[in-house]
C-alpha positions as CSV (number, residue, x, y, z in Angstrom):
1,M,-26.4,19.4,2.1
2,P,-23.3,17.1,2.5
3,Y,-20.5,17.0,0.0
4,H,-20.3,13.8,-2.1
5,I,-16.7,12.7,-2.6
6,L,-15.5,9.6,-4.5
7,S,-12.1,8.1,-3.7
8,V,-10.3,6.2,-6.4
9,N,-7.3,4.0,-5.5
10,P,-5.9,1.9,-8.3
11,G,-3.5,-0.9,-7.3
12,S,-1.6,-3.4,-9.4
13,T,-4.4,-6.0,-9.4
14,S,-7.5,-4.0,-8.2
15,T,-9.3,-0.7,-8.2
16,K,-10.8,0.4,-4.9
17,I,-13.6,3.0,-4.9
18,A,-15.4,4.6,-2.0
19,L,-18.2,7.2,-1.7
20,Y,-18.3,9.6,1.2
21,H,-21.0,12.0,2.2
22,D,-18.9,14.4,4.2
23,E,-17.2,12.2,6.8
24,S,-19.5,9.2,6.4
25,S,-18.6,6.3,4.2
26,V,-21.7,5.2,2.3
27,F,-20.3,2.8,-0.3
28,T,-17.0,0.9,-0.8
29,L,-16.0,-1.6,-3.4
30,N,-12.8,-3.4,-4.3
31,I,-12.8,-4.3,-8.0
32,D,-10.4,-7.2,-8.6
33,H,-8.5,-7.5,-11.9
34,S,-7.4,-11.0,-12.8
35,T,-4.1,-11.7,-14.6
36,E,-6.1,-12.7,-17.7
37,E,-8.0,-9.4,-17.7
38,L,-4.8,-7.4,-17.4
39,K,-2.7,-9.5,-19.8
40,P,-3.7,-7.6,-23.0
41,F,-2.3,-4.3,-21.6
42,K,1.4,-3.8,-22.2
43,Q,1.7,-0.8,-19.9
44,V,-0.2,0.4,-16.8
45,N,-1.6,3.5,-18.6
46,D,-3.1,1.2,-21.3
47,Q,-5.5,0.0,-18.5
48,F,-7.1,3.5,-18.2
49,A,-10.2,3.0,-20.3
50,F,-10.7,-0.5,-18.9
51,R,-10.7,0.7,-15.3
52,K,-12.8,3.8,-16.0
53,R,-15.5,1.6,-17.5
54,L,-15.5,-0.7,-14.5
55,I,-15.8,2.2,-12.1
56,E,-18.7,3.7,-14.1
57,Q,-20.4,0.3,-14.2
58,A,-20.0,-0.3,-10.5
59,L,-21.4,3.1,-9.6
60,A,-24.4,2.6,-11.9
61,E,-25.1,-0.9,-10.5
62,A,-25.0,0.6,-6.9
63,G,-27.5,3.2,-8.0
64,I,-25.0,6.1,-7.5
65,D,-25.6,9.0,-9.8
66,L,-22.2,10.2,-11.1
67,L,-23.7,13.7,-11.5
68,S,-24.2,13.9,-7.7
69,L,-20.4,14.0,-7.0
70,H,-18.7,17.3,-5.9
71,A,-15.2,15.9,-6.0
72,I,-13.2,12.9,-7.0
73,V,-9.8,12.3,-5.3
74,G,-7.4,9.8,-6.9
75,R,-4.4,8.2,-5.4
76,G,-1.3,10.2,-6.4
77,G,1.2,8.7,-8.7
78,M,4.9,8.8,-9.8
79,V,5.1,12.5,-10.6
80,K,8.0,14.8,-9.6
81,P,8.8,15.3,-5.9
82,V,6.2,17.5,-4.2
83,E,5.4,18.8,-0.8
84,S,2.5,17.1,1.1
85,G,-0.9,18.4,0.4
86,V,-3.9,18.2,-2.0
87,Y,-3.2,19.0,-5.7
88,E,-5.9,19.9,-8.2
89,M,-5.6,18.2,-11.5
90,N,-4.1,20.4,-14.3
91,R,-2.4,19.9,-17.6
92,R,1.1,19.6,-16.1
93,L,0.0,17.1,-13.6
94,H,-1.9,15.1,-16.2
95,D,1.1,15.0,-18.5
96,D,3.5,13.9,-15.7
97,L,1.1,11.2,-14.6
98,V,0.9,9.8,-18.1
99,A,4.6,10.0,-18.5
100,G,5.3,8.4,-15.1
101,I,8.4,10.5,-14.7
102,Q,9.6,8.6,-11.7
103,G,8.6,5.2,-12.9
104,E,5.5,3.2,-13.9
105,H,3.0,2.5,-11.1
106,A,-0.7,1.8,-11.0
107,S,-1.3,4.7,-8.6
108,S,-0.6,7.1,-11.4
109,L,-4.0,6.1,-12.9
110,G,-5.7,7.6,-9.8
111,G,-5.4,11.2,-10.8
112,L,-6.2,10.4,-14.5
113,L,-9.3,8.5,-13.6
114,A,-10.5,11.2,-11.2
115,E,-9.9,13.9,-13.9
116,A,-11.8,12.0,-16.5
117,L,-14.8,11.2,-14.3
118,A,-15.0,14.8,-13.0
119,A,-14.9,16.1,-16.5
120,Q,-18.4,14.5,-17.0
121,I,-19.9,16.3,-14.0
122,P,-20.6,20.1,-14.1
123,G,-18.8,21.8,-11.3
124,A,-17.0,18.7,-10.0
125,R,-13.3,18.9,-9.1
126,A,-10.5,16.4,-9.4
127,F,-7.6,16.0,-7.0
128,I,-4.7,13.9,-5.9
129,A,-3.6,13.9,-2.2
130,D,-0.2,13.1,-0.5
131,P,1.2,11.0,-3.4
132,V,4.0,8.5,-2.8
133,V,6.5,11.1,-4.1
134,V,6.0,13.6,-1.2
135,D,9.4,15.0,-0.5
136,E,10.1,17.1,2.5
137,M,13.5,15.6,3.3
138,H,16.3,17.7,4.8
139,E,19.1,18.2,2.3
140,V,21.7,16.3,4.4
141,A,19.4,13.3,4.3
142,R,19.6,13.2,0.5
143,V,23.4,12.6,0.3
144,A,24.4,9.1,-0.5
145,G,27.8,7.5,-0.3
146,H,28.7,7.9,-4.0
147,A,28.4,10.8,-6.3
148,L,26.3,8.8,-8.8
149,F,23.6,8.2,-6.3
150,R,21.1,10.4,-4.3
151,R,18.6,9.3,-1.7
152,K,15.0,9.8,-2.8
153,S,11.7,10.2,-0.8
154,L,9.3,7.5,-2.0
155,F,7.0,6.2,0.8
156,H,3.5,5.6,2.1
157,A,2.9,9.3,2.4
158,L,-0.9,9.2,2.3
159,N,-1.2,6.7,5.2
160,Q,1.6,8.2,7.2
161,K,0.2,11.7,7.1
162,A,-3.4,10.5,7.7
163,V,-2.4,8.4,10.8
164,S,-0.3,11.3,12.1
165,R,-3.2,13.7,11.9
166,K,-5.5,11.1,13.5
167,Y,-3.1,10.7,16.4
168,A,-2.7,14.4,16.8
169,A,-6.5,14.9,17.0
170,S,-6.7,12.1,19.6
171,V,-4.3,14.0,22.0
172,G,-5.8,17.4,21.3
173,R,-2.8,18.6,19.4
174,R,-2.0,19.8,15.8
175,Y,0.1,17.5,13.6
176,E,2.3,20.5,13.0
177,E,3.1,20.8,16.7
178,L,4.4,17.2,17.1
179,N,7.5,15.2,16.4
180,L,6.5,11.7,15.4
181,I,8.1,8.5,14.0
182,V,5.7,6.6,11.8
183,A,6.4,3.1,10.7
184,H,4.2,1.8,7.9
185,I,4.6,-2.0,7.9
186,G,3.0,-3.9,5.0
187,G,3.9,-5.1,1.5
188,G,6.6,-2.4,1.9
189,V,8.1,-0.8,5.0
190,S,8.6,2.9,5.3
191,V,9.7,4.6,8.5
192,G,9.5,8.4,8.5
193,A,10.7,11.1,10.9
194,H,8.0,13.7,11.1
195,L,9.3,17.0,12.4
196,K,6.3,19.4,13.1
197,G,4.4,18.3,10.0
198,R,7.2,17.6,7.6
199,V,8.8,14.2,6.9
200,I,12.4,15.2,7.0
201,D,13.8,11.7,6.5
202,V,12.4,8.4,5.4
203,N,13.9,5.1,4.2
204,G,13.4,4.3,0.5
205,G,11.9,0.9,0.8
206,I,10.9,0.6,-2.8
207,N,14.7,0.9,-3.7
208,G,15.9,-1.5,-1.1
209,V,16.7,0.8,1.8
210,G,15.8,0.0,5.4
211,A,13.9,-3.0,6.9
212,F,12.6,-5.9,4.8
213,S,8.9,-6.4,4.5
214,A,6.3,-8.9,3.2
215,N,7.7,-8.8,-0.4
216,R,10.6,-6.3,-0.4
217,A,14.1,-7.2,0.5
218,G,15.1,-4.0,2.3
219,Q,18.8,-3.4,2.8
220,L,21.0,-6.0,1.3
221,P,24.8,-6.3,1.3
222,A,25.8,-4.1,-1.7
223,G,28.9,-6.1,-2.6
224,D,27.0,-9.4,-2.7
225,V,24.3,-7.9,-4.8
226,A,26.9,-6.5,-7.3
227,E,28.4,-10.0,-7.6
228,L,25.0,-11.5,-8.1
229,C,24.3,-9.0,-10.9
230,F,27.4,-10.1,-12.8
231,S,27.1,-13.8,-12.1
232,G,25.4,-14.5,-15.4
233,K,22.6,-16.3,-13.6
234,Y,20.1,-13.4,-13.4
235,T,18.7,-10.7,-15.6
236,L,18.2,-7.1,-14.5
237,E,14.4,-7.9,-14.1
238,D,15.3,-10.9,-11.9
239,I,17.4,-8.7,-9.6
240,K,14.8,-6.0,-9.5
241,S,12.1,-8.5,-8.5
242,M,14.4,-9.8,-5.8
243,I,14.5,-6.3,-4.3
244,N,10.9,-5.4,-4.8
245,G,8.2,-8.0,-5.3
246,K,9.8,-11.3,-4.5
247,G,12.0,-10.3,-1.6
248,G,11.5,-10.1,2.1
249,V,9.2,-12.7,3.7
250,M,8.2,-13.9,0.3
251,S,11.7,-15.0,-0.4
252,L,12.4,-16.4,3.2
253,M,9.1,-18.2,3.6
254,G,7.6,-18.7,0.2
255,T,4.6,-16.5,1.0
256,S,3.9,-12.8,1.6
257,D,0.8,-13.6,3.7
258,M,1.8,-12.5,7.2
259,R,-1.3,-14.2,8.6
260,E,0.0,-17.5,7.4
261,V,3.5,-16.9,8.8
262,E,2.1,-15.7,12.1
263,N,0.0,-18.9,12.4
264,L,3.1,-21.0,11.7
265,A,5.1,-19.1,14.3
266,C,2.5,-18.7,17.1
267,N,0.2,-21.7,16.7
268,Q,2.4,-24.4,15.2
269,N,5.7,-23.5,16.9
270,D,7.5,-23.3,13.5
271,A,11.1,-22.1,14.4
272,K,11.9,-20.6,11.0
273,A,8.6,-18.7,10.9
274,R,9.3,-17.3,14.4
275,L,12.8,-16.2,13.4
276,V,11.6,-14.5,10.2
277,M,8.8,-12.6,12.1
278,D,11.3,-11.6,14.8
279,A,13.8,-10.5,12.2
280,L,11.2,-8.3,10.5
281,A,10.2,-6.7,13.8
282,Y,13.9,-6.3,14.8
283,N,14.7,-4.5,11.6
284,V,11.7,-2.2,11.8
285,G,12.6,-1.4,15.4
286,K,16.2,-0.6,14.4
287,E,14.9,1.7,11.7
288,I,12.7,3.5,14.2
289,G,15.8,4.0,16.4
290,A,17.6,5.6,13.5
291,M,14.8,8.0,13.0
292,A,14.9,8.9,16.7
293,T,18.4,10.2,16.1
294,V,17.2,12.3,13.2
295,L,14.8,14.0,15.6
296,E,17.6,14.3,18.2
297,G,15.7,12.2,20.6
298,N,12.8,14.6,20.8
299,V,10.0,12.2,19.9
300,D,6.4,12.7,21.1
301,A,5.1,9.3,19.9
302,I,5.9,6.3,17.7
303,L,3.0,5.2,15.4
304,L,2.8,1.7,13.9
305,T,0.5,1.3,11.0
306,G,0.0,-0.8,7.8
307,G,-1.4,-4.3,7.3
308,I,1.3,-6.1,9.4
309,A,0.5,-3.9,12.4
310,Y,-2.4,-6.4,12.8
311,C,0.2,-9.0,13.8
312,K,0.2,-8.9,17.6
313,S,3.6,-10.5,18.1
314,I,5.4,-8.2,15.7
315,V,3.8,-5.1,17.3
316,E,4.9,-6.5,20.8
317,Y,8.5,-7.1,19.6
318,I,8.8,-3.6,18.1
319,T,7.3,-2.0,21.2
320,R,9.8,-3.8,23.5
321,M,12.6,-2.3,21.4
322,V,11.4,1.3,21.1
323,A,9.0,2.1,23.9
324,F,11.8,3.6,26.0
325,M,12.0,6.5,23.4
326,A,8.3,7.5,23.4
327,P,4.7,6.1,23.7
328,V,3.8,3.6,21.0
329,E,0.4,3.8,19.4
330,V,-0.9,1.3,16.9
331,F,-3.2,2.1,13.9
332,P,-3.4,-1.2,12.0
333,G,-4.3,-1.3,8.3
334,E,-4.3,1.6,6.0
335,D,-7.5,3.4,5.4
336,E,-6.4,5.2,2.2
337,M,-9.9,5.6,0.9
338,E,-10.9,7.7,4.0
339,A,-7.7,9.6,3.8
340,L,-8.3,10.5,0.2
341,A,-11.9,11.6,0.8
342,M,-11.0,13.7,3.9
343,N,-8.3,15.5,2.0
344,G,-10.8,16.3,-0.7
345,L,-13.5,17.3,1.8
346,A,-11.0,19.7,3.5
347,V,-10.5,21.6,0.2
348,L,-14.2,21.7,-0.5
349,R,-14.7,23.3,2.9
350,G,-12.1,25.9,2.2
351,A,-8.7,24.5,3.0
352,P,-5.9,25.5,0.6
353,V,-5.3,23.5,-2.5
354,K,-1.8,23.3,-4.1
355,V,-0.9,23.9,-7.7
356,Y,1.3,21.4,-9.4
357,T,3.9,23.2,-11.6
């Protein structure tokens, strides 16, 4: 009999759910949340009961018996730095997800929803897998240029790890045997140096480090940002949104929809759109080059993933820049639902599960 696993992935304006029977996807649904629906909730955690009810309703309408589930795997949230892996929900993990000890983020609801749903099912287990706070960085990579600052590991760990394992399987190798550079290119950009199964360095895109993306500004001139902060024209929240949310392509083009920008550049010969697309690709390529030095030039493959990896011209530009280092493979999009489910399935089949302490 196959294992039945539910993936739960809360985003800022949606909750994605997917049901897997072993490796097979049998049901997926993206539940959108309008601005009006979310307006009554002051904090993300206040949305818990609202989202739980919608998940239960969606499963019931699809004729899925909640009691048939063996495991529920939620998107990991802003807990303390942890190693990669699958973590079973416990009291400490619950409390840190509620507290959001590294900041407020919708993904923190993933583990809490998984836990609450599994509590209604005899024998069911609740997990999170490869949360955004996965931290395997070398100590030297943490040192910043001022004593008040320290580099952090916050990145698309779930997708980067899943893509790395998928690539390793495709070449008949184990992920832990390979040195890879993985560039996730989407709403945010994270470029990680994977040394035999561990991400020993990665840019902190959410904090304005590395290449710009669809809506994040990436690396900005620090002195100019400091002057802007004290110009009297902007609040702290204004500056933060410039860095994360209203930066990058959104600021440069007035949209974060890369399909629209690609159409302008490739089909309408819009010079500005072409320059912005080239600049995004250029900066990602430059970041990949930096990570190649972290791996001392010993790179087995470069993997491009994320939503913007669907943009052919961006992939071609990056490939021209970096193909001399190693073969370039493209895994467009981010199948986080499958990644969550396969992590849960591995544990149900006997793979080790980690304890959050």
